[in-house]
ZADO-836265 format. One record per residue (C-alpha): residue in three letters; x, y, z; residue number from 1. Coordinates in nm, 4 decimals, always signed. Layout:
% residues N
[node ALA, [X, Y, Z], NUM]
...
END
This chain:
% residues 432
[node UNK, [+2.2650, +2.5610, +1.6306], 1]
[node UNK, [+2.3218, +2.5063, +1.2565], 2]
[node UNK, [+2.5571, +2.7488, +1.0809], 3]
[node UNK, [+2.7849, +2.7530, +0.7755], 4]
[node UNK, [+3.0549, +2.5465, +0.9442], 5]
[node UNK, [+2.8095, +2.2679, +1.0361], 6]
[node UNK, [+2.6679, +2.2581, +0.6822], 7]
[node UNK, [+3.0189, +2.2569, +0.5351], 8]
[node UNK, [+3.1271, +1.9645, +0.7550], 9]
[node UNK, [+2.8156, +1.7535, +0.7000], 10]
[node UNK, [+2.7111, +1.8297, +0.3406], 11]
[node UNK, [+3.0006, +2.0041, +0.1673], 12]
[node UNK, [+3.1070, +2.3461, +0.0457], 13]
[node UNK, [+2.8546, +2.3649, -0.2421], 14]
[node UNK, [+2.5625, +2.3603, +0.0047], 15]
[node UNK, [+2.6860, +2.6467, +0.2248], 16]
[node UNK, [+2.5189, +2.9297, +0.0321], 17]
[node UNK, [+2.1918, +2.7456, -0.0372], 18]
[node UNK, [+2.0341, +2.6238, +0.2859], 19]
[node UNK, [+1.7481, +2.7153, +0.5189], 20]
[node UNK, [+1.7050, +2.6142, +0.8832], 21]
[node UNK, [+1.3987, +2.5852, +1.1060], 22]
[node UNK, [+1.5393, +2.5640, +1.4578], 23]
[node UNK, [+1.4370, +2.2807, +1.6866], 24]
[node UNK, [+1.2273, +2.3224, +1.9983], 25]
[node UNK, [+1.4589, +2.1604, +2.2549], 26]
[node UNK, [+1.5395, +1.8221, +2.0959], 27]
[node UNK, [+1.2568, +1.8008, +1.8408], 28]
[node UNK, [+1.1341, +1.9761, +1.5320], 29]
[node UNK, [+1.4505, +2.0936, +1.3589], 30]
[node UNK, [+1.4581, +2.1066, +0.9773], 31]
[node UNK, [+1.7480, +2.1685, +0.7389], 32]
[node UNK, [+1.6751, +2.2246, +0.3702], 33]
[node UNK, [+1.9879, +2.2482, +0.1550], 34]
[node UNK, [+2.0548, +2.2270, -0.2195], 35]
[node UNK, [+2.3757, +2.2064, -0.4222], 36]
[node UNK, [+2.4705, +2.5481, -0.5581], 37]
[node UNK, [+2.5926, +2.4077, -0.8900], 38]
[node UNK, [+2.2534, +2.2678, -0.9805], 39]
[node UNK, [+1.9802, +2.4449, -0.7804], 40]
[node UNK, [+1.8834, +2.7772, -0.6264], 41]
[node UNK, [+1.6410, +2.8456, -0.3382], 42]
[node UNK, [+1.4044, +3.1420, -0.3366], 43]
[node UNK, [+1.0701, +3.2550, -0.1897], 44]
[node UNK, [+1.1493, +3.0874, +0.1432], 45]
[node UNK, [+0.8623, +3.0769, +0.3921], 46]
[node UNK, [+0.8919, +2.9410, +0.7482], 47]
[node UNK, [+0.5953, +2.8233, +0.9542], 48]
[node UNK, [+0.5700, +2.6436, +1.2872], 49]
[node UNK, [+0.6434, +2.2956, +1.1503], 50]
[node UNK, [+0.7555, +2.3415, +0.7899], 51]
[node UNK, [+0.9909, +2.5117, +0.5472], 52]
[node UNK, [+0.8515, +2.6001, +0.2045], 53]
[node UNK, [+1.0699, +2.7286, -0.0782], 54]
[node UNK, [+1.0924, +2.7495, -0.4558], 55]
[node UNK, [+1.3633, +2.5358, -0.6160], 56]
[node UNK, [+1.5045, +2.6606, -0.9472], 57]
[node UNK, [+1.7001, +2.4150, -1.1603], 58]
[node UNK, [+1.9897, +2.6050, -1.3138], 59]
[node UNK, [+2.0181, +2.3851, -1.6236], 60]
[node UNK, [+1.6767, +2.4778, -1.7690], 61]
[node UNK, [+1.5391, +2.7334, -1.5180], 62]
[node UNK, [+1.2384, +2.5135, -1.4357], 63]
[node UNK, [+1.0907, +2.5918, -1.0941], 64]
[node UNK, [+0.9036, +2.3779, -0.8476], 65]
[node UNK, [+0.7982, +2.4143, -0.4857], 66]
[node UNK, [+0.9251, +2.2063, -0.1961], 67]
[node UNK, [+0.7918, +2.1816, +0.1589], 68]
[node UNK, [+0.9852, +1.9987, +0.4312], 69]
[node UNK, [+0.7884, +1.9174, +0.7473], 70]
[node UNK, [+0.8429, +1.7925, +1.1012], 71]
[node UNK, [+0.5061, +1.7024, +1.2526], 72]
[node UNK, [+0.4331, +1.7648, +1.6231], 73]
[node UNK, [+0.3408, +1.5038, +1.8845], 74]
[node UNK, [+0.0102, +1.5999, +2.0537], 75]
[node UNK, [-0.3279, +1.5324, +1.8918], 76]
[node UNK, [-0.4366, +1.8978, +1.8997], 77]
[node UNK, [-0.0992, +2.0071, +1.7670], 78]
[node UNK, [-0.1292, +1.7547, +1.4826], 79]
[node UNK, [-0.4645, +1.9004, +1.3780], 80]
[node UNK, [-0.3091, +2.2486, +1.3792], 81]
[node UNK, [-0.0199, +2.1099, +1.1733], 82]
[node UNK, [-0.2588, +1.9711, +0.9097], 83]
[node UNK, [-0.4332, +2.3080, +0.8908], 84]
[node UNK, [-0.0909, +2.4690, +0.8518], 85]
[node UNK, [-0.0297, +2.2508, +0.5458], 86]
[node UNK, [-0.3647, +2.3495, +0.3967], 87]
[node UNK, [-0.2785, +2.7170, +0.4400], 88]
[node UNK, [+0.0422, +2.6910, +0.2327], 89]
[node UNK, [-0.0296, +2.8560, -0.1062], 90]
[node UNK, [-0.0274, +2.6113, -0.3950], 91]
[node UNK, [+0.2145, +2.7218, -0.6716], 92]
[node UNK, [+0.0628, +2.8443, -0.9961], 93]
[node UNK, [+0.2584, +2.5870, -1.1988], 94]
[node UNK, [+0.1284, +2.3091, -0.9727], 95]
[node UNK, [+0.4693, +2.1387, -0.9213], 96]
[node UNK, [+0.4919, +2.0696, -0.5473], 97]
[node UNK, [+0.6819, +1.8158, -0.3359], 98]
[node UNK, [+0.6053, +1.7738, +0.0376], 99]
[node UNK, [+0.8274, +1.5478, +0.2453], 100]
[node UNK, [+0.9474, +1.4825, +0.5981], 101]
[node UNK, [+0.8428, +1.3339, +0.9311], 102]
[node UNK, [+0.4660, +1.3867, +0.9491], 103]
[node UNK, [+0.4321, +1.2044, +1.2842], 104]
[node UNK, [+0.0941, +1.0812, +1.1644], 105]
[node UNK, [-0.0417, +0.8048, +0.9412], 106]
[node UNK, [-0.3440, +0.7925, +0.7136], 107]
[node UNK, [-0.3955, +0.4167, +0.6657], 108]
[node UNK, [-0.4007, +0.1209, +0.9039], 109]
[node UNK, [-0.1257, -0.0692, +0.7199], 110]
[node UNK, [+0.1227, +0.2031, +0.8199], 111]
[node UNK, [+0.1262, +0.0637, +1.1754], 112]
[node UNK, [+0.2160, -0.2865, +1.2942], 113]
[node UNK, [-0.0405, -0.2847, +1.5775], 114]
[node UNK, [-0.4046, -0.1913, +1.6275], 115]
[node UNK, [-0.3388, +0.1258, +1.8286], 116]
[node UNK, [-0.4907, +0.3623, +1.5722], 117]
[node UNK, [-0.6389, +0.7103, +1.5971], 118]
[node UNK, [-0.9037, +0.6952, +1.3269], 119]
[node UNK, [-0.9964, +1.0619, +1.3647], 120]
[node UNK, [-0.6420, +1.1832, +1.2979], 121]
[node UNK, [-0.6020, +0.9336, +1.0149], 122]
[node UNK, [-0.9169, +1.0678, +0.8502], 123]
[node UNK, [-0.7992, +1.4272, +0.8918], 124]
[node UNK, [-0.4626, +1.3485, +0.7342], 125]
[node UNK, [-0.6265, +1.1684, +0.4424], 126]
[node UNK, [-0.8628, +1.4641, +0.3904], 127]
[node UNK, [-0.5646, +1.7017, +0.3875], 128]
[node UNK, [-0.3862, +1.4921, +0.1236], 129]
[node UNK, [-0.7000, +1.4898, -0.0906], 130]
[node UNK, [-0.7640, +1.8632, -0.0531], 131]
[node UNK, [-0.4068, +1.9443, -0.1632], 132]
[node UNK, [-0.4367, +1.7028, -0.4606], 133]
[node UNK, [-0.1332, +1.5043, -0.3493], 134]
[node UNK, [-0.0283, +1.1472, -0.4109], 135]
[node UNK, [+0.2326, +0.9405, -0.2315], 136]
[node UNK, [+0.5555, +0.8383, -0.4012], 137]
[node UNK, [+0.5872, +0.4637, -0.3543], 138]
[node UNK, [+0.8537, +0.3460, -0.1084], 139]
[node UNK, [+1.0401, +0.0386, -0.2347], 140]
[node UNK, [+1.2018, -0.2253, -0.0199], 141]
[node UNK, [+1.0556, -0.1292, +0.3174], 142]
[node UNK, [+0.7155, -0.0983, +0.4795], 143]
[node UNK, [+0.7872, +0.1064, +0.7938], 144]
[node UNK, [+1.0191, +0.4022, +0.8526], 145]
[node UNK, [+1.0266, +0.4382, +1.2340], 146]
[node UNK, [+1.0807, +0.2013, +1.5279], 147]
[node UNK, [+1.0737, +0.2575, +1.9027], 148]
[node UNK, [+1.3746, +0.0201, +1.9245], 149]
[node UNK, [+1.2131, -0.2124, +2.1819], 150]
[node UNK, [+1.2365, -0.5913, +2.1972], 151]
[node UNK, [+0.8772, -0.6078, +2.0682], 152]
[node UNK, [+0.8959, -0.2895, +1.8627], 153]
[node UNK, [+0.6225, -0.0574, +1.7468], 154]
[node UNK, [+0.6758, +0.0056, +1.3774], 155]
[node UNK, [+0.5103, +0.2857, +1.1838], 156]
[node UNK, [+0.5478, +0.4730, +0.8589], 157]
[node UNK, [+0.5444, +0.8388, +0.9548], 158]
[node UNK, [+0.8104, +0.9560, +0.7067], 159]
[node UNK, [+0.6865, +0.9954, +0.3513], 160]
[node UNK, [+0.7068, +1.1933, +0.0284], 161]
[node UNK, [+0.3943, +1.3401, -0.1302], 162]
[node UNK, [+0.3740, +1.5193, -0.4632], 163]
[node UNK, [+0.1296, +1.6673, -0.7111], 164]
[node UNK, [+0.0654, +1.5177, -1.0534], 165]
[node UNK, [+0.2479, +1.8112, -1.2142], 166]
[node UNK, [+0.5623, +1.7428, -1.0096], 167]
[node UNK, [+0.5536, +1.3735, -1.1004], 168]
[node UNK, [+0.5287, +1.4618, -1.4696], 169]
[node UNK, [+0.8444, +1.6712, -1.4278], 170]
[node UNK, [+1.0315, +1.3746, -1.2729], 171]
[node UNK, [+0.8579, +1.0662, -1.4180], 172]
[node UNK, [+1.1466, +0.8266, -1.3454], 173]
[node UNK, [+1.1985, +0.9170, -0.9781], 174]
[node UNK, [+1.2479, +0.6177, -0.7508], 175]
[node UNK, [+1.2297, +0.6159, -0.3706], 176]
[node UNK, [+1.4002, +0.3587, -0.1523], 177]
[node UNK, [+1.5365, +0.3386, +0.2011], 178]
[node UNK, [+1.8858, +0.3394, +0.3459], 179]
[node UNK, [+2.0000, +0.1617, +0.6626], 180]
[node UNK, [+1.9353, +0.3547, +0.9845], 181]
[node UNK, [+2.2509, +0.3955, +1.1932], 182]
[node UNK, [+2.2138, +0.6110, +1.5056], 183]
[node UNK, [+1.8581, +0.7241, +1.4369], 184]
[node UNK, [+1.5280, +0.5482, +1.5015], 185]
[node UNK, [+1.4107, +0.6803, +1.1631], 186]
[node UNK, [+1.4922, +0.5202, +0.8299], 187]
[node UNK, [+1.6700, +0.7559, +0.5870], 188]
[node UNK, [+1.4806, +0.7841, +0.2576], 189]
[node UNK, [+1.6552, +0.8430, -0.0745], 190]
[node UNK, [+1.4697, +0.9763, -0.3789], 191]
[node UNK, [+1.6611, +0.9141, -0.7025], 192]
[node UNK, [+1.5868, +1.1218, -1.0075], 193]
[node UNK, [+1.6569, +0.8492, -1.2638], 194]
[node UNK, [+1.6446, +0.4700, -1.2539], 195]
[node UNK, [+1.9400, +0.2628, -1.3675], 196]
[node UNK, [+1.8233, +0.0990, -1.6876], 197]
[node UNK, [+1.9887, -0.2071, -1.8407], 198]
[node UNK, [+1.9898, -0.2068, -2.2193], 199]
[node UNK, [+1.8640, -0.5375, -2.3542], 200]
[node UNK, [+2.0249, -0.6011, -2.6949], 201]
[node UNK, [+1.7545, -0.8471, -2.8038], 202]
[node UNK, [+1.5067, -0.7485, -3.0741], 203]
[node UNK, [+1.1850, -0.5709, -2.9735], 204]
[node UNK, [+0.9317, -0.4883, -3.2412], 205]
[node UNK, [+0.7939, -0.1349, -3.2133], 206]
[node UNK, [+0.4627, -0.0378, -3.3669], 207]
[node UNK, [+0.5759, +0.3018, -3.4990], 208]
[node UNK, [+0.8090, +0.1267, -3.7476], 209]
[node UNK, [+0.5089, +0.0293, -3.9595], 210]
[node UNK, [+0.4474, +0.3965, -4.0411], 211]
[node UNK, [+0.7992, +0.4519, -4.1798], 212]
[node UNK, [+0.8651, +0.4537, -4.5531], 213]
[node UNK, [+1.0155, +0.1331, -4.6847], 214]
[node UNK, [+0.9238, -0.0822, -4.3839], 215]
[node UNK, [+0.6689, -0.3104, -4.5489], 216]
[node UNK, [+0.8934, -0.3592, -4.8534], 217]
[node UNK, [+1.1811, -0.4561, -4.6209], 218]
[node UNK, [+0.9675, -0.7087, -4.4361], 219]
[node UNK, [+0.8198, -0.8465, -4.7589], 220]
[node UNK, [+1.1665, -0.9073, -4.9051], 221]
[node UNK, [+1.2920, -1.0805, -4.5893], 222]
[node UNK, [+0.9770, -1.2872, -4.5498], 223]
[node UNK, [+0.9657, -1.4038, -4.9126], 224]
[node UNK, [+1.3146, -1.5541, -4.9184], 225]
[node UNK, [+1.3046, -1.9319, -4.9730], 226]
[node UNK, [+1.3276, -2.1664, -4.6753], 227]
[node UNK, [+1.4622, -2.5210, -4.7160], 228]
[node UNK, [+1.2801, -2.6713, -4.4191], 229]
[node UNK, [+0.9333, -2.8234, -4.4615], 230]
[node UNK, [+0.8437, -2.8186, -4.0917], 231]
[node UNK, [+0.5867, -2.5409, -4.0355], 232]
[node UNK, [+0.7161, -2.4224, -3.6970], 233]
[node UNK, [+1.0780, -2.4236, -3.8112], 234]
[node UNK, [+0.9837, -2.2331, -4.1279], 235]
[node UNK, [+0.8006, -1.9766, -3.9140], 236]
[node UNK, [+1.0967, -1.9422, -3.6785], 237]
[node UNK, [+1.3408, -1.8876, -3.9668], 238]
[node UNK, [+1.1193, -1.6284, -4.1341], 239]
[node UNK, [+1.0623, -1.4324, -3.8117], 240]
[node UNK, [+1.4350, -1.4425, -3.7322], 241]
[node UNK, [+1.5179, -1.3088, -4.0771], 242]
[node UNK, [+1.2687, -1.0258, -4.0407], 243]
[node UNK, [+1.4036, -0.9295, -3.6978], 244]
[node UNK, [+1.7629, -0.9406, -3.8237], 245]
[node UNK, [+1.6719, -0.7149, -4.1182], 246]
[node UNK, [+1.4726, -0.4654, -3.9088], 247]
[node UNK, [+1.7492, -0.3992, -3.6511], 248]
[node UNK, [+2.0039, -0.2310, -3.8841], 249]
[node UNK, [+1.7245, -0.0657, -4.0859], 250]
[node UNK, [+1.5792, +0.0902, -3.7700], 251]
[node UNK, [+1.9232, +0.1997, -3.6504], 252]
[node UNK, [+1.9966, +0.3690, -3.9850], 253]
[node UNK, [+1.6469, +0.5016, -4.0597], 254]
[node UNK, [+1.5393, +0.6148, -3.7133], 255]
[node UNK, [+1.8349, +0.6073, -3.4733], 256]
[node UNK, [+1.8261, +0.7215, -3.1115], 257]
[node UNK, [+1.5067, +0.9279, -3.0969], 258]
[node UNK, [+1.5650, +1.0448, -2.7397], 259]
[node UNK, [+1.9075, +1.1847, -2.8248], 260]
[node UNK, [+1.7746, +1.3444, -3.1419], 261]
[node UNK, [+1.4874, +1.5081, -2.9530], 262]
[node UNK, [+1.7283, +1.6426, -2.6910], 263]
[node UNK, [+1.9524, +1.7894, -2.9649], 264]
[node UNK, [+1.6522, +1.9467, -3.1388], 265]
[node UNK, [+1.5426, +2.1106, -2.8133], 266]
[node UNK, [+1.8918, +2.2434, -2.7433], 267]
[node UNK, [+1.9346, +2.3944, -3.0911], 268]
[node UNK, [+1.5878, +2.5522, -3.0790], 269]
[node UNK, [+1.6726, +2.6984, -2.7393], 270]
[node UNK, [+1.9921, +2.8533, -2.8746], 271]
[node UNK, [+1.8116, +2.9980, -3.1771], 272]
[node UNK, [+1.5401, +3.1488, -2.9579], 273]
[node UNK, [+1.8040, +3.2986, -2.7271], 274]
[node UNK, [+1.9862, +3.4492, -3.0259], 275]
[node UNK, [+1.6624, +3.5973, -3.1574], 276]
[node UNK, [+1.6394, +3.8181, -2.8492], 277]
[node UNK, [+1.9540, +4.0105, -2.9500], 278]
[node UNK, [+1.9418, +3.9969, -3.3311], 279]
[node UNK, [+1.7302, +3.8970, -3.6255], 280]
[node UNK, [+1.7782, +3.5394, -3.7406], 281]
[node UNK, [+1.9165, +3.4814, -4.0890], 282]
[node UNK, [+1.7158, +3.3114, -4.3612], 283]
[node UNK, [+1.9133, +2.9895, -4.3104], 284]
[node UNK, [+1.8516, +2.9977, -3.9329], 285]
[node UNK, [+1.4785, +3.0552, -3.9823], 286]
[node UNK, [+1.4655, +2.7646, -4.2256], 287]
[node UNK, [+1.6577, +2.5453, -3.9803], 288]
[node UNK, [+1.4203, +2.6366, -3.6968], 289]
[node UNK, [+1.1204, +2.5519, -3.9148], 290]
[node UNK, [+1.2645, +2.2102, -4.0055], 291]
[node UNK, [+1.3562, +2.1378, -3.6441], 292]
[node UNK, [+1.0033, +2.2134, -3.5248], 293]
[node UNK, [+0.8621, +1.9720, -3.7813], 294]
[node UNK, [+1.1234, +1.7155, -3.6814], 295]
[node UNK, [+1.0378, +1.7559, -3.3130], 296]
[node UNK, [+0.6731, +1.6686, -3.3832], 297]
[node UNK, [+0.7733, +1.3461, -3.5574], 298]
[node UNK, [+1.0155, +1.2477, -3.2818], 299]
[node UNK, [+0.7540, +1.3213, -3.0154], 300]
[node UNK, [+0.5031, +1.0966, -3.1942], 301]
[node UNK, [+0.7589, +0.8143, -3.2029], 302]
[node UNK, [+0.8308, +0.8529, -2.8311], 303]
[node UNK, [+0.4588, +0.8470, -2.7444], 304]
[node UNK, [+0.4062, +0.5332, -2.9504], 305]
[node UNK, [+0.7068, +0.3685, -2.7862], 306]
[node UNK, [+0.5882, +0.4529, -2.4333], 307]
[node UNK, [+0.2343, +0.3416, -2.5092], 308]
[node UNK, [+0.3573, +0.0015, -2.6285], 309]
[node UNK, [+0.6230, -0.0391, -2.3603], 310]
[node UNK, [+0.3860, +0.0218, -2.0699], 311]
[node UNK, [+0.0927, -0.1644, -2.2278], 312]
[node UNK, [-0.1536, +0.1225, -2.2140], 313]
[node UNK, [-0.3837, -0.0507, -2.4613], 314]
[node UNK, [-0.6922, +0.1428, -2.3506], 315]
[node UNK, [-0.5404, +0.4745, -2.4652], 316]
[node UNK, [-0.5462, +0.5634, -2.8328], 317]
[node UNK, [-0.2366, +0.7111, -2.9972], 318]
[node UNK, [-0.4079, +1.0478, -3.0385], 319]
[node UNK, [-0.4826, +1.0640, -2.6661], 320]
[node UNK, [-0.1303, +0.9769, -2.5551], 321]
[node UNK, [-0.0237, +1.3261, -2.4490], 322]
[node UNK, [-0.2301, +1.3342, -2.1295], 323]
[node UNK, [-0.1479, +1.3375, -1.7576], 324]
[node UNK, [-0.3092, +0.9958, -1.7132], 325]
[node UNK, [-0.0898, +0.8467, -1.9853], 326]
[node UNK, [+0.2415, +0.9743, -1.8481], 327]
[node UNK, [+0.1564, +0.9095, -1.4826], 328]
[node UNK, [+0.0565, +0.5493, -1.5528], 329]
[node UNK, [+0.3657, +0.4924, -1.7636], 330]
[node UNK, [+0.6098, +0.6289, -1.5045], 331]
[node UNK, [+0.4300, +0.4547, -1.2146], 332]
[node UNK, [+0.4537, +0.1175, -1.3873], 333]
[node UNK, [+0.8265, +0.1652, -1.4492], 334]
[node UNK, [+0.8906, +0.2387, -1.0798], 335]
[node UNK, [+0.6700, -0.0497, -0.9664], 336]
[node UNK, [+0.8467, -0.3043, -1.1888], 337]
[node UNK, [+1.1989, -0.1872, -1.1033], 338]
[node UNK, [+1.3903, -0.4349, -0.8838], 339]
[node UNK, [+1.6303, -0.2327, -0.6721], 340]
[node UNK, [+1.8285, -0.5259, -0.5302], 341]
[node UNK, [+1.8149, -0.8997, -0.4644], 342]
[node UNK, [+1.9602, -1.0975, -0.1769], 343]
[node UNK, [+2.0782, -1.4569, -0.1418], 344]
[node UNK, [+2.3131, -1.6454, +0.0886], 345]
[node UNK, [+2.6146, -1.4684, -0.0639], 346]
[node UNK, [+2.4872, -1.1168, +0.0030], 347]
[node UNK, [+2.2944, -0.8360, -0.1680], 348]
[node UNK, [+2.3227, -0.7642, -0.5399], 349]
[node UNK, [+2.2544, -0.4120, -0.6672], 350]
[node UNK, [+2.4096, -0.4228, -1.0156], 351]
[node UNK, [+2.2216, -0.5881, -1.3004], 352]
[node UNK, [+2.4766, -0.8687, -1.3477], 353]
[node UNK, [+2.4474, -0.9723, -0.9827], 354]
[node UNK, [+2.0679, -0.9692, -0.9882], 355]
[node UNK, [+2.0695, -1.1720, -1.3100], 356]
[node UNK, [+2.2947, -1.4346, -1.1479], 357]
[node UNK, [+2.0740, -1.4656, -0.8377], 358]
[node UNK, [+1.7606, -1.5133, -1.0495], 359]
[node UNK, [+1.9359, -1.7717, -1.2676], 360]
[node UNK, [+2.0592, -1.9706, -0.9670], 361]
[node UNK, [+1.7155, -1.9596, -0.8059], 362]
[node UNK, [+1.5366, -2.1122, -1.1035], 363]
[node UNK, [+1.8129, -2.3641, -1.1624], 364]
[node UNK, [+1.7654, -2.4916, -0.8082], 365]
[node UNK, [+1.3862, -2.5083, -0.8418], 366]
[node UNK, [+1.3721, -2.6397, -1.1985], 367]
[node UNK, [+1.6474, -2.8985, -1.1750], 368]
[node UNK, [+1.6539, -3.2570, -1.2940], 369]
[node UNK, [+1.3646, -3.4857, -1.2051], 370]
[node UNK, [+1.4265, -3.7502, -0.9390], 371]
[node UNK, [+1.2404, -4.0739, -0.8850], 372]
[node UNK, [+0.9842, -4.0489, -0.6072], 373]
[node UNK, [+1.0211, -4.3180, -0.3387], 374]
[node UNK, [+0.6437, -4.3279, -0.2738], 375]
[node UNK, [+0.3356, -4.2282, -0.4691], 376]
[node UNK, [-0.0405, -4.2239, -0.4435], 377]
[node UNK, [-0.2507, -4.5311, -0.5230], 378]
[node UNK, [-0.5107, -4.3424, -0.7220], 379]
[node UNK, [-0.7472, -4.6382, -0.7650], 380]
[node UNK, [-0.7774, -4.6746, -0.3889], 381]
[node UNK, [-0.8635, -4.3066, -0.3613], 382]
[node UNK, [-1.1481, -4.3409, -0.6106], 383]
[node UNK, [-0.9839, -4.1293, -0.8790], 384]
[node UNK, [-1.1099, -4.1848, -1.2336], 385]
[node UNK, [-0.8465, -4.0986, -1.4981], 386]
[node UNK, [-0.9631, -3.8593, -1.7705], 387]
[node UNK, [-0.8989, -3.8929, -2.1398], 388]
[node UNK, [-0.6550, -3.6134, -2.2307], 389]
[node UNK, [-0.5627, -3.7402, -2.5737], 390]
[node UNK, [-0.7351, -3.4418, -2.7366], 391]
[node UNK, [-0.4631, -3.2182, -2.5948], 392]
[node UNK, [-0.2099, -3.3932, -2.8191], 393]
[node UNK, [-0.4292, -3.3855, -3.1303], 394]
[node UNK, [-0.3089, -3.1727, -3.4265], 395]
[node UNK, [-0.4349, -2.8157, -3.4466], 396]
[node UNK, [-0.7355, -2.7651, -3.6646], 397]
[node UNK, [-0.7631, -2.4968, -3.9289], 398]
[node UNK, [-1.0303, -2.3116, -3.7306], 399]
[node UNK, [-0.8181, -2.3137, -3.4123], 400]
[node UNK, [-0.5224, -2.1609, -3.5955], 401]
[node UNK, [-0.7401, -1.8956, -3.7580], 402]
[node UNK, [-0.8994, -1.8030, -3.4282], 403]
[node UNK, [-0.5602, -1.7779, -3.2537], 404]
[node UNK, [-0.3993, -1.5662, -3.5257], 405]
[node UNK, [-0.6913, -1.3274, -3.5597], 406]
[node UNK, [-0.7109, -1.2793, -3.1818], 407]
[node UNK, [-0.3500, -1.1597, -3.1611], 408]
[node UNK, [-0.3264, -0.7912, -3.0566], 409]
[node UNK, [-0.2062, -0.5471, -3.3159], 410]
[node UNK, [-0.2688, -0.2144, -3.4814], 411]
[node UNK, [-0.3631, -0.1178, -3.8355], 412]
[node UNK, [-0.3097, -0.2798, -4.1709], 413]
[node UNK, [+0.0376, -0.4076, -4.0817], 414]
[node UNK, [-0.1118, -0.6305, -3.8120], 415]
[node UNK, [-0.3625, -0.7809, -4.0553], 416]
[node UNK, [-0.0913, -0.8302, -4.3196], 417]
[node UNK, [+0.1540, -1.0105, -4.0889], 418]
[node UNK, [-0.1254, -1.2285, -3.9482], 419]
[node UNK, [-0.2171, -1.3298, -4.3031], 420]
[node UNK, [+0.1474, -1.4225, -4.3738], 421]
[node UNK, [+0.1589, -1.6299, -4.0569], 422]
[node UNK, [-0.1568, -1.8156, -4.1541], 423]
[node UNK, [-0.0333, -1.8883, -4.5031], 424]
[node UNK, [+0.2961, -2.0303, -4.3755], 425]
[node UNK, [+0.1397, -2.2383, -4.0994], 426]
[node UNK, [-0.1338, -2.3766, -4.3253], 427]
[node UNK, [+0.0803, -2.4358, -4.6298], 428]
[node UNK, [-0.0681, -2.1498, -4.8355], 429]
[node UNK, [-0.4246, -2.2706, -4.7921], 430]
[node UNK, [-0.6833, -2.0062, -4.8802], 431]
[node UNK, [-0.7891, -1.7908, -4.5854], 432]
END
């Protein structure tokens, strides 16, 4: 029996007034759904045979989404009834829906470490996922979530989190990974709302800068400064370094932190709209709201351009960036490329500094100094005919340089202008 005292002991005082229980049948099937009172509220709770469905309201911005927690049954007939039970749950009008729990069923062969598969049930589960327009949130760091704890164990993945595209757009940076299982034969799963990002201080050129006033003049001034060196590659390196060094403070002063600015704009607009309910806004407040709305459009355009470049969505034009496909692909790539932890002989590293050290040591060991080989192949005895590779060391031709420069990816007139500058420097101001 789960009551307030049990919830208080296991989860804490802030969960006592916001939890729902589906009692277990003997030793199986129990579900506890609890949220922290300071941040969330539960409403519209609906209990079925194997699931709890409720609406979660986030107190900070009053955004609502639906959650369903399941505990799948054991028998084949009961599993089919369970899948029909999921289909019968009404889909929320806003579309934001998260379904999670122990489904006790798989939908693909790779979720089991043996060949004992029930293809009929797998097909039914897959059809249910498709009919509800769900997708699976990728599990990082582990393949299976349940073990029968035998010497030659059966391993399956029966615990999972499924969501709609609308829910994923609400939490684009969510990241799912596993925790160590202690007394249970199931692996605890943890879904984080935000990844830990490490800020790289090195220069990264961003395409939206080319549309800002004064950018091309800044680059032209930095690029045109005299260079003492006569070596083409060194001249190019110096010029590019000067441009990058000039752009960094200009971007910080001209543009700043666009994410923070957009958040401040949204907060001020929210306060003005709330005040408008009780009184008429003054002329100055109306003017401020008008300017903020214009500012929000510009900041949103910058953020779209930044995301498009960061996640390499080259097949999507800037005007088409505000689509579900764009944001889903961008957030999925961020989760896929995120390295949660690394392990070596000294243990597991979770923080960025530890992971950086492990990677550095790994490549130092594999890319160390060359040693003399005690034996080698006698190529002539093997019938090998050496090839003439002298052309690989020949100087670049004018046509090769032109072809390489013009094939570089870029956008708009800025791309063509910088490519022309590169050609002129590398070719000694020869005509293009």
